[in-house]
Backbone as a printed PyTorch tensor [residue, N CA C, xyz], in Angstrom:
tensor([[[240.3190,  88.2500, -32.9830],
         [239.1040,  88.1300, -33.7610],
         [237.9910,  88.9400, -33.1100]],

        [[237.0880,  89.3990, -33.9440],
         [235.9700,  90.2120, -33.4610],
         [234.7650,  89.3280, -33.1790]],

        [[233.9130,  89.8110, -32.3030],
         [232.6620,  89.1130, -32.0540],
         [231.8070,  89.1800, -33.3140]],

        [[230.7940,  88.3430, -33.4230],
         [229.9470,  88.3940, -34.6190],
         [229.2460,  89.7470, -34.7380]],

        [[229.0430,  90.1840, -35.9860],
         [228.2400,  91.3730, -36.2500],
         [226.8750,  90.9070, -36.7210]],

        [[225.8240,  91.3690, -36.0530],
         [224.4590,  91.0490, -36.4470],
         [223.7420,  92.3700, -36.6870]],

        [[223.3220,  92.5880, -37.9250],
         [222.6040,  93.8180, -38.2700],
         [221.3610,  93.9470, -37.4010]],

        [[220.9960,  95.1490, -37.0760],
         [219.8470,  95.3810, -36.1900],
         [218.5340,  94.8700, -36.7710]],

        [[218.4680,  94.6700, -38.0950],
         [217.2550,  94.1500, -38.7180],
         [217.3550,  92.6690, -39.0890]],

        [[218.3650,  91.9860, -38.5660],
         [218.4730,  90.5340, -38.7430],
         [217.8520,  89.8550, -37.5260]],

        [[217.3770,  88.6280, -37.7040],
         [216.8220,  87.8420, -36.6020],
         [217.7240,  86.6360, -36.4010]],

        [[218.5080,  86.6720, -35.3190],
         [219.4430,  85.5830, -35.0290],
         [219.0810,  85.0020, -33.6710]],

        [[218.5420,  83.7860, -33.7010],
         [218.1340,  83.0980, -32.4760],
         [219.1770,  82.0860, -32.0210]],

        [[220.1380,  81.7690, -32.8610],
         [221.1570,  80.7680, -32.5420],
         [222.2200,  81.3370, -31.6180]],

        [[222.6840,  80.4730, -30.7100],
         [223.8110,  80.8190, -29.8350],
         [225.1350,  80.3930, -30.4540]],

        [[225.0920,  79.7500, -31.5960],
         [226.2800,  79.1630, -32.2130],
         [226.6730,  79.9190, -33.4700]],

        [[227.1310,  81.1430, -33.3020],
         [227.6150,  81.9600, -34.4130],
         [229.0550,  82.3190, -34.0940]],

        [[229.9660,  81.9620, -35.0040],
         [231.3890,  82.1410, -34.7600],
         [231.8640,  83.5800, -34.8020]],

        [[233.0490,  83.7780, -34.2500],
         [233.6590,  85.0970, -34.2220],
         [233.8830,  85.6260, -35.6340]],

        [[233.7950,  86.9250, -35.7550],
         [234.0810,  87.6450, -36.9920],
         [233.0910,  87.3320, -38.1220]],

        [[231.9650,  86.7010, -37.7990],
         [230.9160,  86.4410, -38.7860],
         [230.0120,  87.6570, -38.8770]],

        [[229.5350,  87.9470, -40.0860],
         [228.6360,  89.0810, -40.3060],
         [227.3090,  88.5560, -40.8440]],

        [[226.2150,  89.0030, -40.2130],
         [224.8690,  88.6080, -40.6270],
         [224.1040,  89.8910, -40.9190]],

        [[223.6590,  90.0340, -42.1630],
         [223.1220,  91.3040, -42.6500],
         [221.6030,  91.3960, -42.5240]],

        [[221.0770,  92.5540, -42.8640],
         [219.6660,  92.9040, -42.6460],
         [218.7070,  91.8780, -43.2380]],

        [[217.6960,  91.5520, -42.4620],
         [216.5830,  90.6890, -42.8460],
         [216.9700,  89.2280, -43.0290]],

        [[218.1970,  88.8720, -42.6580],
         [218.5610,  87.4520, -42.6030],
         [217.9580,  86.8570, -41.3410]],

        [[217.6730,  85.5530, -41.3790],
         [217.1730,  84.8600, -40.2010],
         [217.9890,  83.6040, -39.9720]],

        [[218.4660,  83.4410, -38.7360],
         [219.1990,  82.2540, -38.3220],
         [218.4540,  81.6850, -37.1170]],

        [[217.8620,  80.5200, -37.2890],
         [217.0430,  79.9310, -36.2300],
         [217.8910,  79.3130, -35.1180]],

        [[217.2930,  79.2110, -33.9550],
         [217.9100,  78.5270, -32.8200],
         [218.2290,  77.0980, -33.2460]],

        [[219.4250,  76.6230, -32.9170],
         [219.8350,  75.2790, -33.2950],
         [220.6580,  75.2180, -34.5640]],

        [[220.7590,  76.3300, -35.2930],
         [221.6610,  76.4000, -36.4550],
         [223.0690,  76.6840, -35.9480]],

        [[224.0720,  76.2420, -36.6940],
         [225.4690,  76.4760, -36.3300],
         [226.1570,  77.1800, -37.4850]],

        [[226.7960,  78.3070, -37.1760],
         [227.5430,  79.0730, -38.1860],
         [228.9600,  79.2860, -37.6570]],

        [[229.9450,  78.9880, -38.4760],
         [231.3400,  79.0830, -38.0700],
         [231.8810,  80.5010, -38.0510]],

        [[233.1990,  80.5990, -37.9980],
         [233.8990,  81.8760, -37.9050],
         [234.0920,  82.5110, -39.2850]],

        [[234.1540,  83.8180, -39.2900],
         [234.5010,  84.6180, -40.4660],
         [233.5840,  84.3500, -41.6640]],

        [[232.3070,  84.1150, -41.4000],
         [231.3220,  83.9150, -42.4690],
         [230.6470,  85.2350, -42.8090]],

        [[230.0040,  85.2810, -43.9530],
         [229.2060,  86.4380, -44.3590],
         [227.8490,  85.9160, -44.8220]],

        [[226.7830,  86.2920, -44.1060],
         [225.4320,  85.8360, -44.4030],
         [224.6510,  87.0340, -44.9290]],

        [[224.2720,  86.9930, -46.1960],
         [223.6250,  88.1210, -46.8630],
         [222.1800,  88.3330, -46.4470]],

        [[221.6540,  89.4750, -46.8510],
         [220.2880,  89.8650, -46.5340],
         [219.2610,  88.8750, -47.0630]],

        [[218.2230,  88.6860, -46.2790],
         [217.0920,  87.8110, -46.6250],
         [217.4840,  86.3390, -46.7250]],

        [[218.6780,  85.9810, -46.2640],
         [219.0430,  84.5630, -46.1990],
         [218.2900,  83.9320, -45.0340]],

        [[218.0330,  82.6250, -45.1430],
         [217.3470,  81.8900, -44.0870],
         [218.1480,  80.6420, -43.7660]],

        [[218.4940,  80.4600, -42.4690],
         [219.2430,  79.2930, -42.0150],
         [218.4100,  78.6130, -40.9330]],

        [[217.9090,  77.4130, -41.2420],
         [216.9990,  76.7000, -40.3330],
         [217.7660,  75.9730, -39.2330]],

        [[217.0600,  75.6730, -38.1430],
         [217.6500,  74.8820, -37.0700],
         [218.1510,  73.5660, -37.6560]],

        [[219.2960,  73.1010, -37.1780],
         [219.8760,  71.8670, -37.6930],
         [220.8310,  72.0540, -38.8520]],

        [[220.8320,  73.2190, -39.4900],
         [221.8090,  73.4960, -40.5510],
         [223.1670,  73.7540, -39.9070]],

        [[224.2310,  73.3330, -40.5870],
         [225.5930,  73.5260, -40.0900],
         [226.4080,  74.2050, -41.1810]],

        [[226.9780,  75.3470, -40.8500],
         [227.7860,  76.1230, -41.7880],
         [229.1870,  76.2650, -41.1960]],

        [[230.1990,  75.9070, -41.9760],
         [231.5790,  75.9340, -41.5070],
         [232.1640,  77.3300, -41.4500]],

        [[233.4850,  77.4140, -41.4450],
         [234.2150,  78.6750, -41.3510],
         [234.4480,  79.2810, -42.7400]],

        [[234.5040,  80.6080, -42.7810],
         [234.8430,  81.3770, -43.9930],
         [233.8830,  81.0900, -45.1520]],

        [[232.6290,  80.8930, -44.8490],
         [231.6070,  80.6230, -45.8550],
         [230.9240,  81.9300, -46.2370]],

        [[230.7050,  82.1200, -47.5300],
         [229.9470,  83.2700, -48.0280],
         [228.5850,  82.7730, -48.4920]],

        [[227.5350,  83.3150, -47.8890],
         [226.1690,  83.0050, -48.2890],
         [225.5430,  84.3140, -48.7360]],

        [[225.2710,  84.4210, -50.0200],
         [224.7330,  85.6650, -50.5740],
         [223.2390,  85.8060, -50.2580]],

        [[222.6400,  86.8860, -50.7370],
         [221.2470,  87.2140, -50.4220],
         [220.2650,  86.1470, -50.8980]],

        [[219.2180,  85.9720, -50.1240],
         [218.0570,  85.1300, -50.4460],
         [218.3750,  83.6440, -50.5860]],

        [[219.4080,  83.1900, -49.9080],
         [219.7410,  81.7620, -49.8930],
         [218.9270,  81.0840, -48.7940]],

        [[218.4440,  79.8560, -49.0610],
         [217.7000,  79.0850, -48.0690],
         [218.4760,  77.8270, -47.7250]],

        [[218.8550,  77.7050, -46.4400],
         [219.6210,  76.5620, -45.9590],
         [218.7700,  75.8570, -44.9020]],

        [[218.3280,  74.6390, -45.1930],
         [217.3900,  73.9290, -44.3240],
         [218.0820,  72.9390, -43.4090]],

        [[217.3430,  72.4620, -42.4310],
         [217.7810,  71.4130, -41.5160],
         [218.3610,  70.2600, -42.3330]],

        [[219.4680,  69.7010, -41.8610],
         [220.0810,  68.5650, -42.5480],
         [221.1150,  68.9470, -43.5820]],

        [[221.2890,  70.2430, -43.8280],
         [222.2960,  70.7080, -44.7890],
         [223.5680,  71.0690, -44.0230]],

        [[224.6930,  70.4940, -44.4510],
         [226.0010,  70.8200, -43.8820],
         [226.8360,  71.4570, -44.9840]],

        [[227.3120,  72.6580, -44.7170],
         [228.1700,  73.3860, -45.6430],
         [229.5430,  73.4990, -44.9830]],

        [[230.5320,  72.8690, -45.5740],
         [231.8590,  72.8570, -44.9770],
         [232.5950,  74.1820, -45.2240]],

        [[233.8320,  74.2760, -44.7620],
         [234.6190,  75.5080, -44.8050],
         [234.8510,  76.0080, -46.2370]],

        [[234.9890,  77.3270, -46.3520],
         [235.4510,  77.9980, -47.5740],
         [234.5140,  77.8450, -48.7740]],

        [[233.2340,  77.7010, -48.5240],
         [232.2440,  77.5370, -49.5880],
         [231.6560,  78.8940, -49.9570]],

        [[231.3720,  79.0810, -51.2600],
         [230.6590,  80.2540, -51.7580],
         [229.2880,  79.7930, -52.2410]],

        [[228.2290,  80.4460, -51.7260],
         [226.8610,  80.1370, -52.1310],
         [226.2680,  81.4150, -52.7320]],

        [[226.0090,  81.3950, -54.0320],
         [225.5260,  82.5690, -54.7480],
         [224.0960,  82.9460, -54.3810]],

        [[223.6660,  84.1200, -54.8170],
         [222.3340,  84.6110, -54.4640],
         [221.2190,  83.6950, -54.9650]],

        [[220.2120,  83.5420, -54.1170],
         [219.0210,  82.8020, -54.5060],
         [219.1760,  81.2960, -54.5910]],

        [[220.2650,  80.7460, -54.0670],
         [220.4440,  79.2890, -54.0750],
         [219.4580,  78.6640, -53.0850]],

        [[218.8890,  77.5260, -53.4760],
         [217.9350,  76.8220, -52.6250],
         [218.4490,  75.4140, -52.3520]],

        [[218.5820,  75.0980, -51.0770],
         [218.8730,  73.7340, -50.6450],
         [217.5460,  73.0930, -50.2470]],

        [[217.4270,  71.7840, -50.3940],
         [216.2070,  71.0840, -50.0100],
         [216.5870,  69.8960, -49.1240]],

        [[215.6060,  69.3420, -48.4010],
         [215.9540,  68.2630, -47.4670],
         [214.9430,  67.1130, -47.4130]],

        [[213.9380,  67.1060, -48.2770],
         [212.8900,  66.0960, -48.2280],
         [212.6080,  65.6350, -49.6640]],

        [[212.8300,  64.3450, -49.9340],
         [212.6700,  63.8310, -51.2990],
         [211.2130,  63.6910, -51.7340]],

        [[210.3020,  63.5370, -50.7840],
         [208.8830,  63.3380, -51.1110],
         [208.0220,  64.2230, -50.2110]],

        [[208.1310,  65.5390, -50.3470],
         [207.4620,  66.4250, -49.3930],
         [205.9390,  66.4100, -49.4980]],

        [[205.3320,  66.4500, -48.3420],
         [203.8960,  66.6430, -48.1840],
         [203.7160,  67.5400, -46.9620]],

        [[202.6030,  68.1900, -46.8810],
         [202.3190,  68.9750, -45.6820],
         [202.0250,  68.0240, -44.5340]],

        [[202.7570,  68.1360, -43.4310],
         [202.4680,  67.2710, -42.2780],
         [201.1130,  67.5900, -41.6510]],

        [[200.4680,  68.6370, -42.0860],
         [199.1500,  69.0180, -41.5770],
         [198.0160,  68.4690, -42.4420]],

        [[198.3690,  67.6900, -43.4730],
         [197.3770,  67.1160, -44.3710],
         [196.3880,  66.2540, -43.5780]],

        [[195.1300,  66.4540, -43.8330],
         [194.1010,  65.6830, -43.1410],
         [193.6810,  64.4670, -43.9540]],

        [[193.2990,  63.4090, -43.2510],
         [192.7720,  62.2210, -43.8970],
         [193.8110,  61.2680, -44.4520]],

        [[195.0950,  61.5720, -44.2480],
         [196.1600,  60.6770, -44.7190],
         [197.1090,  60.4310, -43.5490]],

        [[196.7600,  59.4970, -42.6690],
         [197.5530,  59.2770, -41.4540],
         [199.0150,  58.9440, -41.7200]],

        [[199.3050,  58.3030, -42.8630],
         [200.6990,  57.9410, -43.1630],
         [201.5830,  59.1790, -43.2910]],

        [[201.0190,  60.2590, -43.7770],
         [201.8050,  61.4900, -43.9190],
         [202.1590,  62.0370, -42.5460]],

        [[201.1860,  62.1740, -41.6700],
         [201.4430,  62.6820, -40.3190],
         [202.4460,  61.7960, -39.5990]],

        [[202.3050,  60.4920, -39.7520],
         [203.2320,  59.5530, -39.1050],
         [204.6480,  59.7320, -39.6350]],

        [[204.7720,  59.9120, -40.9370],
         [206.0930,  60.1100, -41.5350],
         [206.8050,  61.3050, -40.9330]],

        [[206.0990,  62.3920, -40.7600],
         [206.7220,  63.6090, -40.2440],
         [206.8500,  63.6140, -38.7240]],

        [[206.3530,  62.5900, -38.0890],
         [206.4960,  62.4840, -36.6370],
         [207.9260,  62.1220, -36.2530]],

        [[208.6480,  61.4860, -37.1690],
         [210.0310,  61.0490, -36.9340],
         [210.9180,  61.6500, -38.0220]],

        [[211.7960,  62.5570, -37.6180],
         [212.6520,  63.2590, -38.5850],
         [213.4520,  62.3050, -39.4690]],

        [[213.9150,  61.2040, -38.9060],
         [214.7400,  60.2650, -39.6670],
         [213.9890,  59.6470, -40.8430]],

        [[212.6590,  59.6830, -40.8230],
         [211.8960,  59.0520, -41.9060],
         [211.6950,  59.9700, -43.1140]],

        [[212.0930,  61.2370, -43.0110],
         [211.9370,  62.1240, -44.1690],
         [213.1760,  62.9620, -44.4740]],

        [[214.0020,  63.2460, -43.4760],
         [215.1500,  64.1390, -43.6710],
         [216.2600,  63.4350, -44.4550]],

        [[216.6690,  64.0210, -45.5830],
         [217.7490,  63.4850, -46.4170],
         [218.9330,  64.4510, -46.3210]],

        [[219.9400,  64.1290, -45.5070],
         [221.0690,  65.0420, -45.3030],
         [221.8210,  65.3530, -46.5960]],

        [[222.2660,  66.5910, -46.6980],
         [223.0060,  67.0910, -47.8490],
         [224.3360,  67.6450, -47.3510]],

        [[225.4240,  67.3530, -48.0560],
         [226.7490,  67.8240, -47.6530],
         [227.3880,  68.5860, -48.8110]],

        [[227.8260,  69.7980, -48.5230],
         [228.5750,  70.6120, -49.4680],
         [230.0110,  70.6400, -48.9430]],

        [[230.9070,  69.9670, -49.6350],
         [232.2650,  69.8270, -49.1260],
         [233.0860,  71.1050, -49.3120]],

        [[234.2290,  71.1140, -48.7080],
         [235.1010,  72.2830, -48.6380],
         [235.3850,  72.8940, -50.0150]],

        [[235.3520,  74.2310, -50.0640],
         [235.7950,  74.9700, -51.2270],
         [234.8520,  74.9950, -52.4150]],

        [[233.6570,  74.4620, -52.2780],
         [232.6880,  74.4310, -53.3810],
         [232.1860,  75.8420, -53.6720]],

        [[231.8650,  76.1290, -54.9390],
         [231.1810,  77.3630, -55.3370],
         [229.8810,  76.9810, -56.0180]],

        [[228.7890,  77.6230, -55.5920],
         [227.4660,  77.3420, -56.1540],
         [226.9300,  78.6300, -56.7550]],

        [[226.6370,  78.6090, -58.0450],
         [226.1900,  79.7940, -58.7640],
         [224.7780,  80.2140, -58.4200]],

        [[224.4600,  81.4450, -58.7580],
         [223.1660,  82.0620, -58.4440],
         [222.0040,  81.2160, -58.9350]],

        [[220.9950,  81.0830, -58.0970],
         [219.7580,  80.4290, -58.4880],
         [219.8280,  78.9210, -58.6390]],

        [[220.9260,  78.3020, -58.2350],
         [221.0190,  76.8420, -58.3150],
         [220.0950,  76.2180, -57.2730]],

        [[219.6570,  74.9880, -57.5570],
         [218.8480,  74.2120, -56.6210],
         [219.6120,  72.9330, -56.3120]],

        [[219.7820,  72.6610, -55.0290],
         [220.4880,  71.4630, -54.5880],
         [219.4460,  70.5340, -53.9700]],

        [[219.1750,  69.4180, -54.6260],
         [218.1410,  68.5080, -54.1480],
         [218.6530,  67.7170, -52.9430]],

        [[217.7420,  67.0990, -52.1780],
         [218.1340,  66.4710, -50.9160],
         [218.9720,  65.2150, -51.0870]],

        [[219.8510,  65.0090, -50.1030],
         [220.5980,  63.7730, -50.0230],
         [221.8240,  63.6760, -50.8920]],

        [[222.2570,  64.7890, -51.4910],
         [223.4490,  64.7410, -52.3420],
         [224.6700,  65.2290, -51.5740]],

        [[225.8290,  64.8350, -52.0680],
         [227.1060,  65.3660, -51.5870],
         [227.7830,  66.0180, -52.7790]],

        [[228.1510,  67.2730, -52.6190],
         [228.8850,  67.9750, -53.6710],
         [230.3510,  67.9320, -53.2870]],

        [[231.1530,  67.2910, -54.1550],
         [232.5630,  67.0550, -53.8690],
         [233.3670,  68.3360, -53.7200]],

        [[234.4090,  68.2640, -52.9280],
         [235.2590,  69.4040, -52.6080],
         [235.7190,  70.1330, -53.8660]],

        [[235.7360,  71.4450, -53.7870],
         [236.2380,  72.3550, -54.8280],
         [235.4630,  72.2730, -56.1410]],

        [[234.2810,  71.7070, -56.1090],
         [233.4410,  71.6670, -57.3100],
         [232.8770,  73.0440, -57.5990]],

        [[232.4200,  73.2220, -58.8350],
         [231.7780,  74.4620, -59.2770],
         [230.4200,  74.0790, -59.8420]],

        [[229.3540,  74.6740, -59.2520],
         [227.9950,  74.4300, -59.7150],
         [227.5520,  75.6910, -60.4460]],

        [[227.1840,  75.5600, -61.7130],
         [226.8280,  76.7120, -62.5260],
         [225.5270,  77.3690, -62.0900]],

        [[225.3760,  78.6310, -62.4340],
         [224.1620,  79.3770, -62.1220],
         [222.9540,  78.6680, -62.7220]],

        [[221.9000,  78.5460, -61.9420],
         [220.6650,  77.9440, -62.4000],
         [220.6770,  76.4300, -62.4970]],

        [[221.7770,  75.7900, -62.1540],
         [221.8580,  74.3310, -62.2290],
         [220.9290,  73.6990, -61.1970]],

        [[220.4350,  72.5090, -61.5200],
         [219.6350,  71.7240, -60.5820],
         [220.3960,  70.4280, -60.3320]],

        [[220.9990,  70.3310, -59.1480],
         [221.8520,  69.1880, -58.8150],
         [220.9810,  68.0900, -58.2110]],

        [[220.8890,  66.9650, -58.9160],
         [220.0400,  65.8530, -58.4740],
         [220.8470,  64.6390, -58.0300]],

        [[222.1680,  64.6650, -58.2600],
         [223.0330,  63.5440, -57.8870],
         [224.3150,  64.0860, -57.2790]],

        [[224.9620,  63.2640, -56.4620],
         [226.2370,  63.6500, -55.8630],
         [227.2780,  63.8820, -56.9490]],

        [[228.2500,  64.7400, -56.6480],
         [229.2690,  65.1020, -57.6360],
         [230.6600,  64.7070, -57.1530]],

        [[231.5600,  64.5520, -58.0920],
         [232.9540,  64.2400, -57.7850],
         [233.7020,  65.5020, -57.3720]],

        [[234.8160,  65.3150, -56.7190],
         [235.7070,  66.4100, -56.3650],
         [236.1420,  67.1520, -57.6320]],

        [[236.2000,  68.4770, -57.5710],
         [236.6560,  69.3470, -58.6590],
         [235.7440,  69.3430, -59.8940]],

        [[234.5220,  68.8380, -59.7810],
         [233.6540,  68.7630, -60.9560],
         [233.0230,  70.1080, -61.2890]],

        [[232.7730,  70.3120, -62.5620],
         [232.0270,  71.4670, -63.0590],
         [230.6780,  70.9340, -63.5170]],

        [[229.6060,  71.3680, -62.8490],
         [228.2690,  70.8570, -63.1150],
         [227.4050,  71.9800, -63.6760]],

        [[226.7530,  71.7150, -64.8300],
         [225.9210,  72.7130, -65.4850],
         [224.5990,  72.1000, -65.9130]],

        [[223.5320,  72.9190, -65.9180],
         [222.2740,  72.5180, -66.5250],
         [221.2140,  72.0210, -65.5650]],

        [[220.0630,  71.6180, -66.1780],
         [218.9210,  71.1100, -65.4370],
         [218.4000,  69.8680, -66.1470]],

        [[218.6420,  68.6820, -65.5960],
         [219.4350,  68.4060, -64.4080],
         [220.9190,  68.6320, -64.6940]],

        [[221.6630,  68.9400, -63.6490],
         [223.0850,  69.2330, -63.8160],
         [223.8350,  68.0020, -64.3020]],

        [[224.7290,  68.2310, -65.2490],
         [225.5790,  67.1640, -65.7790],
         [227.0310,  67.6250, -65.7060]],

        [[227.9250,  66.6600, -65.6910],
         [229.3440,  66.9530, -65.6490],
         [229.7590,  67.6230, -66.9540]],

        [[230.3090,  68.8390, -66.8420],
         [230.7140,  69.5950, -68.0280],
         [232.2170,  69.8190, -68.0750]],

        [[232.9420,  69.2690, -67.1160],
         [234.3830,  69.4380, -67.0620],
         [234.8640,  69.4230, -65.6280]],

        [[236.0790,  69.9530, -65.4650],
         [236.7270,  69.9440, -64.1610],
         [237.2920,  71.3320, -63.8700]],

        [[237.4030,  71.6790, -62.6000],
         [237.9760,  72.9610, -62.2040],
         [239.1000,  72.7250, -61.2020]],

        [[240.0530,  73.6310, -61.2020],
         [241.1710,  73.5240, -60.2650],
         [240.7940,  74.1760, -58.9390]],

        [[241.7470,  74.2210, -58.0420],
         [241.5200,  74.7480, -56.7060],
         [241.0130,  76.1870, -56.7290]],

        [[241.5030,  77.0090, -57.6560],
         [241.0870,  78.4100, -57.6970],
         [239.8020,  78.6080, -58.5040]],

        [[239.2580,  77.5340, -59.0890],
         [237.9750,  77.6200, -59.7770],
         [238.0510,  77.7510, -61.2810]],

        [[239.2470,  77.7800, -61.8410],
         [239.3590,  77.8820, -63.2990],
         [239.1400,  76.5270, -63.9530]],

        [[238.5070,  76.5540, -65.1130],
         [238.2170,  75.3300, -65.8480],
         [239.5110,  74.7130, -66.3510]],

        [[239.6260,  73.4050, -66.1790],
         [240.8080,  72.6890, -66.6530],
         [240.6910,  72.4290, -68.1420]],

        [[241.8300,  72.2810, -68.7820],
         [241.8910,  71.8980, -70.1880],
         [241.1270,  70.5840, -70.3450]],

        [[240.2910,  70.4900, -71.3510],
         [239.4570,  69.2930, -71.5540],
         [240.2750,  68.0200, -71.7230]],

        [[241.5380,  68.1450, -72.0990],
         [242.3550,  66.9530, -72.3080],
         [242.8840,  66.3910, -70.9910]],

        [[242.7920,  67.1490, -69.9340],
         [243.2910,  66.6730, -68.6360],
         [242.3370,  65.6520, -68.0320]],

        [[242.8990,  64.6780, -67.3980],
         [242.0790,  63.7070, -66.6540],
         [241.5620,  64.3730, -65.3800]],

        [[240.5670,  63.7570, -64.7890],
         [240.0150,  64.2690, -63.5420],
         [241.0990,  64.3300, -62.4800]],

        [[241.2080,  65.4590, -61.7490],
         [242.1860,  65.5280, -60.6680],
         [241.8050,  64.5530, -59.5610]],

        [[242.7980,  63.9950, -58.9160],
         [242.5290,  63.0740, -57.8070],
         [242.0160,  63.8300, -56.5920]],

        [[241.3860,  63.0990, -55.6570],
         [240.7990,  63.7540, -54.4930],
         [241.8180,  64.4870, -53.6270]],

        [[243.0960,  64.0910, -53.6970],
         [244.1110,  64.7670, -52.8990],
         [244.8650,  65.8150, -53.7150]],

        [[244.5580,  65.9430, -54.9940],
         [245.2310,  66.9030, -55.8710],
         [244.5080,  68.2400, -55.8330]],

        [[244.8520,  69.0550, -54.8330],
         [244.1740,  70.3310, -54.6660],
         [245.0810,  71.5140, -55.0320]],

        [[246.1850,  71.2080, -55.7200],
         [247.0510,  72.2790, -56.1840],
         [246.3310,  73.1030, -57.2470]],

        [[246.6780,  74.3440, -57.3600],
         [246.0860,  75.1860, -58.3980],
         [246.8030,  74.8860, -59.7090]],

        [[246.1640,  74.0970, -60.5490],
         [246.8040,  73.6350, -61.7670],
         [246.8170,  74.6750, -62.8780]],

        [[246.1400,  75.8000, -62.6830],
         [246.1200,  76.8030, -63.7450],
         [247.3220,  77.7400, -63.6730]],

        [[248.1060,  77.6490, -62.6110],
         [249.3070,  78.4710, -62.5040],
         [250.4720,  77.6490, -63.0170]],

        [[251.1450,  78.1450, -64.0400],
         [252.1640,  77.3470, -64.6890],
         [253.5160,  77.7080, -64.3210]]])
């Protein structure tokens, strides 16, 4: 395996970048972020301290991955996807409201962890709200706003995103007459 490639115009402060990972121009990876092996991080992507990215993950341009977001192995994140981590955000610098400053003094009182399970694909411009888990091998449509956790193999579309069907391991939509695949059923059902 090769050492990580970091473009000369990328800012990578993290010591935890896996072998064979590529980080392209104008991407920023903060100290304390973890990126696995064989990943591709596109230009202008931002990965905050505390974010965890697994192996073989593709993060396209202009994606924002914040503290508290865990992206498991083999995930595709389309361009312009935004992850969030605070359900009731306020500026911690707000004056005259001591409760706000106190809230942000302790990370556990505002950070809502988000988990993107293995093999998920997230379409361009989707927004993933804080505290959700996207089930393994799910497909999130472009522009979708995910406000609730999803089942394994689910196809989620719209704003707010709703269940629109199921997808197999390779990402193809299942016949509408098929029941939801079980959590251990990761065979590619579109190959006959």
